[in-house]
C-alpha positions in Angstrom: -16.3 27.6 29.0 -19.2 27.9 26.7 -20.2 25.1 24.4 -19.5 26.2 20.8 -22.7 27.1 19.0 -24.1 24.9 16.2 -24.4 26.3 12.7 -28.2 26.5 13.2 -27.9 28.4 16.4 -25.4 30.8 14.9 -27.5 31.6 11.9 -29.9 33.7 14.0 -27.1 36.2 14.3 -26.7 36.5 10.4 -30.2 37.5 9.3 -28.9 40.0 6.7 -26.4 37.7 5.0 -28.2 34.4 5.7 -32.0 35.2 5.6 -34.6 32.5 6.4 -36.6 33.6 3.4 -36.2 35.7 0.2 -34.1 35.4 -2.9 -30.8 34.7 -1.1 -32.0 32.0 1.1 -30.7 29.2 -1.1 -27.2 30.5 -1.8 -24.2 28.7 -0.3 -21.4 31.0 0.8 -18.3 28.9 0.5 -16.3 32.1 0.8 -15.0 31.7 4.3 -11.4 32.2 3.1 -12.3 35.5 1.4 -15.4 37.3 2.5 -17.4 35.7 5.3 -21.0 36.7 6.3 -21.1 39.5 8.8 -23.3 39.1 11.9 -26.0 41.6 12.3 -24.2 43.4 15.1 -21.8 44.6 12.5 -24.5 46.7 10.9 -25.6 48.0 14.3 -22.0 49.0 15.0 -21.7 50.9 11.7 -24.8 52.9 12.6 -23.4 53.6 16.0 -20.3 55.1 14.5 -22.5 57.4 12.5 -24.6 58.3 15.5 -21.4 59.1 17.6 -20.1 61.4 14.8 -23.5 63.1 14.6 -23.6 63.7 18.4 -20.0 64.3 19.2 -18.5 65.6 15.9 -14.7 65.9 16.3 -15.0 64.6 19.9 -16.0 61.2 18.5 -12.3 60.2 18.4 -12.3 59.2 22.1 -14.9 56.5 21.3 -13.2 55.6 18.1 -9.9 55.0 19.9 -11.6 52.9 22.5 -13.0 50.7 19.8 -9.5 50.4 18.3 -8.2 49.2 21.6 -10.9 46.6 21.7 -9.6 45.4 18.3 -6.1 45.3 19.6 -7.1 43.2 22.6 -8.9 40.8 20.2 -5.8 40.5 18.1 -3.7 39.6 21.1 -6.3 37.1 22.2 -6.4 35.4 18.8 -2.6 35.2 18.7 -2.6 33.5 22.0 0.3 35.7 23.0 0.3 36.1 26.8 3.4 38.3 26.8 2.2 40.6 24.1 0.6 43.9 25.0 -2.2 45.7 23.4 0.3 48.6 23.0 2.4 46.3 20.8 -0.4 46.2 18.1 -0.5 48.7 15.3 -3.6 48.9 13.2 -4.2 50.0 9.6 -6.7 49.7 6.8 -4.7 47.0 4.9 -1.6 44.9 5.3 0.2 46.7 2.5 0.5 49.9 4.6 2.0 47.9 7.5 4.4 45.8 5.4 5.5 49.0 3.6 6.2 50.6 7.0 8.3 47.7 8.1 10.3 47.7 4.9 10.8 51.5 5.2 12.3 50.9 8.7 15.0 48.6 7.4 18.4 49.9 6.3 17.9 49.1 2.6 21.1 51.0 1.8 23.3 48.7 3.8 21.1 45.6 3.5 20.1 45.2 -0.1 18.7 41.7 0.2 15.0 40.8 0.9 14.0 37.2 1.1 10.5 35.8 0.4 8.6 33.1 -1.5 6.8 32.7 -4.8 3.7 31.7 -2.8 3.0 35.0 -1.1 -0.2 36.9 -1.6 -0.2 39.8 -4.2 0.4 42.4 -1.4 4.0 41.1 -0.8 4.7 39.7 -4.2 3.7 42.8 -6.1 5.6 45.2 -3.8 8.8 43.1 -3.7 8.7 42.7 -7.5 8.5 46.4 -8.0 11.3 47.0 -5.5 13.4 44.5 -7.5 12.8 46.6 -10.6 14.0 49.6 -8.6 17.3 47.9 -7.7 16.7 46.0 -4.5 17.9 42.4 -4.5 14.8 40.4 -3.9 15.1 36.6 -3.7 12.0 34.5 -4.0 12.1 30.8 -3.4 9.5 28.1 -4.2 6.8 27.9 -1.5 6.1 24.2 -2.1 6.7 21.8 -0.6 5.5 23.7 2.5 7.0 21.2 4.9 10.5 22.2 4.0 9.9 25.9 3.3 11.1 27.2 6.7 14.4 25.3 6.5 15.0 26.4 2.9 14.3 30.0 3.8 16.6 29.9 6.8 19.4 28.6 4.7 19.1 31.7 2.3 19.3 34.4 5.0 22.5 36.4 4.6 24.5 39.1 6.5 23.0 41.7 4.1 19.4 40.4 4.4 17.1 43.2 5.6 13.9 41.2 5.9 12.4 37.7 5.5 8.7 37.7 4.6 6.7 34.5 4.6 3.1 33.3 5.2 2.3 30.9 8.0 -0.5 29.4 5.8 -0.2 29.7 2.0 -3.1 31.5 0.4 -3.4 29.3 -2.7 -3.3 25.8 -1.2 -4.1 26.3 2.5 -0.8 24.5 3.4 0.5 25.2 6.9 4.2 26.2 6.9 5.8 24.4 9.9 9.1 25.0 11.7 9.2 28.7 11.2 11.3 29.0 14.3 14.2 28.1 12.0 13.6 31.3 10.1 13.5 33.4 13.3 16.7 31.9 14.5 18.5 32.4 11.2 17.3 36.0 10.9 18.4 36.7 14.5 21.9 35.5 13.8 22.2 37.7 10.7 20.4 40.8 12.0 17.4 40.6 9.7 13.8 41.2 10.6 11.0 38.6 10.0 7.5 39.4 8.8 5.0 36.5 9.3 1.8 36.9 7.3 -1.0 35.3 9.3 -3.9 36.4 7.2 -5.0 32.7 6.6 -4.0 31.6 10.1 -5.6 33.9 12.7 -9.1 32.7 13.4 -8.5 29.3 11.9 -5.6 27.7 13.7 -3.9 28.2 17.1 -0.9 30.5 16.7 2.3 29.4 18.4 3.5 32.4 20.6 7.0 30.8 20.5 7.3 32.3 17.0 7.3 35.9 18.5 11.0 36.4 18.3 12.9 39.6 19.2 12.9 40.6 15.5 9.6 39.1 14.4 6.6 41.1 13.2 3.2 39.4 12.8 0.9 40.9 10.2 -2.7 39.9 9.4 -6.3 41.0 9.2 -9.9 40.3 10.3 -11.4 40.7 6.8 -11.8 37.0 6.3 -12.1 34.5 9.2 -12.8 36.9 12.0 -15.7 38.5 10.1 -14.5 42.0 10.9 -14.8 43.3 7.4 -12.6 45.7 5.5 -10.2 48.1 7.2 -9.1 45.9 10.0 -5.5 44.8 9.6 -2.9 44.6 12.3 0.8 44.4 13.0 2.1 42.9 16.2 5.4 44.7 16.8 8.3 43.1 18.8 8.4 44.4 22.3 10.6 47.5 22.8 11.0 48.0 19.0 13.1 51.0 18.3 13.0 51.0 14.4 12.2 54.3 12.7 9.9 53.8 9.7 10.5 56.3 6.8 7.0 55.8 5.7 5.4 57.4 8.8 2.1 59.1 9.6 1.3 61.8 12.0 -0.5 59.3 14.3 2.9 57.9 15.1 3.7 60.6 17.7 0.7 62.5 19.0 2.6 63.7 22.1 4.9 66.0 20.1 2.6 67.4 17.5 2.9 70.9 19.0 6.7 70.9 19.2 8.5 73.6 17.3 9.5 72.8 13.7 13.2 73.6 14.3 14.9 70.8 12.3 15.1 68.3 15.1 14.9 64.6 14.1 11.4 63.1 13.6 10.2 61.6 16.9 8.0 58.6 17.5 5.5 57.6 20.2 6.6 55.9 23.4 4.9 52.6 22.5 6.7 50.4 19.9 3.5 50.0 17.8 3.1 53.8 17.7 6.0 53.9 15.3 4.0 52.0 12.7 0.8 54.0 13.0 -0.6 55.9 10.0 -2.8 58.9 9.8 -6.5 59.8 9.8 -8.7 56.7 9.0 -12.3 55.7 8.9 -13.1 54.5 12.4 -16.3 52.7 11.3 -14.2 49.6 10.7 -13.1 49.4 14.3 -16.6 49.9 15.6 -17.7 46.9 13.4 -14.7 44.7 14.4 -15.1 45.4 18.1 -18.8 44.5 18.0 -18.1 41.2 16.1 -15.3 40.3 18.5 -17.6 40.8 21.4 -20.2 38.6 19.8 -17.7 35.8 19.2 -16.9 36.0 22.9 -20.5 35.9 23.9 -21.5 32.9 21.8 -18.3 30.9 22.4 -16.5 31.2 19.1 -13.2 31.1 20.9 -9.9 30.4 19.0 -10.1 26.8 20.2 -13.7 26.4 18.9 -12.9 28.1 15.6 -9.9 25.7 15.1 -12.0 22.7 15.8 -14.8 23.9 13.4 -12.5 24.6 10.5 -10.6 21.4 11.0 -13.8 19.4 10.9 -15.4 21.3 8.0 -12.4 21.2 5.7 -11.9 17.5 6.5 -15.5 17.0 5.3 -15.0 19.0 2.2 -11.8 17.2 1.4 -13.3 13.7 1.9 -16.3 14.6 -0.3 -14.0 15.8 -3.0 -11.9 12.7 -2.8 -14.9 10.5 -2.9 -16.0 12.1 -6.2 -12.5 12.4 -7.6 -12.2 12.6 -11.3 -9.7 13.5 -14.0 -11.2 17.0 -14.0 -10.4 17.7 -10.3 -7.3 17.3 -8.2 -7.2 18.4 -4.6 -4.0 20.3 -3.7 -4.7 21.1 -0.1 -2.9 18.8 2.5 -4.5 15.6 3.6 -3.6 15.9 7.3 -5.9 18.2 9.3 -3.0 19.8 11.2 -1.3 20.7 7.9 -4.3 22.5 6.4 -5.7 25.9 7.0 -9.3 27.1 6.7 -10.1 26.2 3.1 -9.8 23.4 0.5 -8.1 24.0 -2.8 -8.8 22.0 -5.9 -7.0 22.3 -9.3 -9.5 22.4 -12.1 -9.3 23.1 -15.8 -11.1 26.4 -16.7 -11.3 27.3 -13.1 -12.7 30.8 -13.8 -15.5 29.2 -15.9 -16.2 26.7 -13.0 -16.5 29.6 -10.6 -18.9 31.4 -12.9 -21.1 28.3 -13.3 -21.2 27.7 -9.6 -22.2 31.4 -9.1 -25.1 30.9 -11.4 -26.2 28.0 -9.2 -25.9 30.2 -6.1 -22.7 28.5 -4.9 -20.1 31.1 -4.1 -16.4 30.1 -4.4 -13.4 31.8 -6.0 -10.3 30.8 -8.1 -6.6 31.7 -8.0 -5.2 30.7 -11.4 -6.3 27.1 -12.1 -7.2 26.5 -8.4 -10.7 26.7 -7.1 -11.0 27.5 -3.3 -13.8 26.3 -1.1 -14.0 28.0 2.3 -16.3 26.9 5.0 -17.4 29.0 8.0 -18.9 28.1 11.4 -22.4 29.1 10.3 -22.5 26.6 7.4 -24.4 23.3 7.7 -23.0 20.0 6.6 -25.7 19.6 3.9 -24.5 22.9 2.4 -20.9 21.7 2.4 -22.0 18.5 0.6 -24.2 20.4 -1.9 -21.3 22.7 -2.7 -19.0 19.9 -3.5 -21.6 18.2 -5.6 -22.1 21.4 -7.6 -18.4 21.8 -8.1 -18.0 18.2 -9.4 -20.9 18.7 -11.8 -19.6 22.1 -13.0 -16.1 20.7 -13.6 -17.5 18.1 -16.0 
């Protein structure tokens, strides 16, 4: 097993985002929870996608599909799911496509109840709110406290529940949601499906493959912690899934495209994940993701190494914030490392103004309501983490 690289050693792979000279050399990218720096191999892969199109034209798709399978393999590796197969992973440009396909596969006529939380990202929250306006019974419960969320969700599953949708790490506070097996067990008893949103989990913390229940879907993406960039979201589909999404694209059954249009029922591909495929997409994203995944393997940024890095860096950020605690700042992320995801959240008055002032100082963070989020990454040095907290404290005054 390779020794995980130091931040200084890693920076040689990020010359475009983290130059050693020039106007951007002094900026501190505490954006690990939103947009990480891309390694230079990402640019090379994007150019390779162009060159393949130029050389092979429509025959480029064989290479594109090979890159997509590399992405699927990386998803399985990061989920630590030895029983999962590459063929169980559906890909899409964003998680909204995938979540919408899962919902469209549920019998919402007979099962009118969908259960979720008020702490979900806008993708789920907005879509469920709109479906509630259209007549679906949507029940949202409080996400906090996170340590009792799974049990509270499990208690609200009913015989007419179609789906339970919950994040494994909350996007506002970085709180880890424990005991999600309770949700799986309750959903199984009542015949509901479960959608676990792992966007703030994969690439930060080890995923428990025991959560892969017979009716459990796992959704996420590589835009953030995996440095894959836009267009790289995934859905791990339960083995032997036979659901029939209403929202379906023509990639969902390549084998029967030439069949006569004689009124027979819509068919789906042989693989469970095929059912949740979409349509024509920009394959550049998969070239980029495959190249970055290969780099992570080569330099030793394994799931275990990433977990250790984020645990140490977020602990340092949290300790620095607590040392400088003031009436203007209140940390809302958990104290215990195992309860915290890949960033540190701080409640601050005028959070948007604080973010703008930090940006003027070349410290990049973001805000969600009155919460400022600071996200480290493996390429950040400790002095940059400390400088970022010092700037935050000064701006909050």
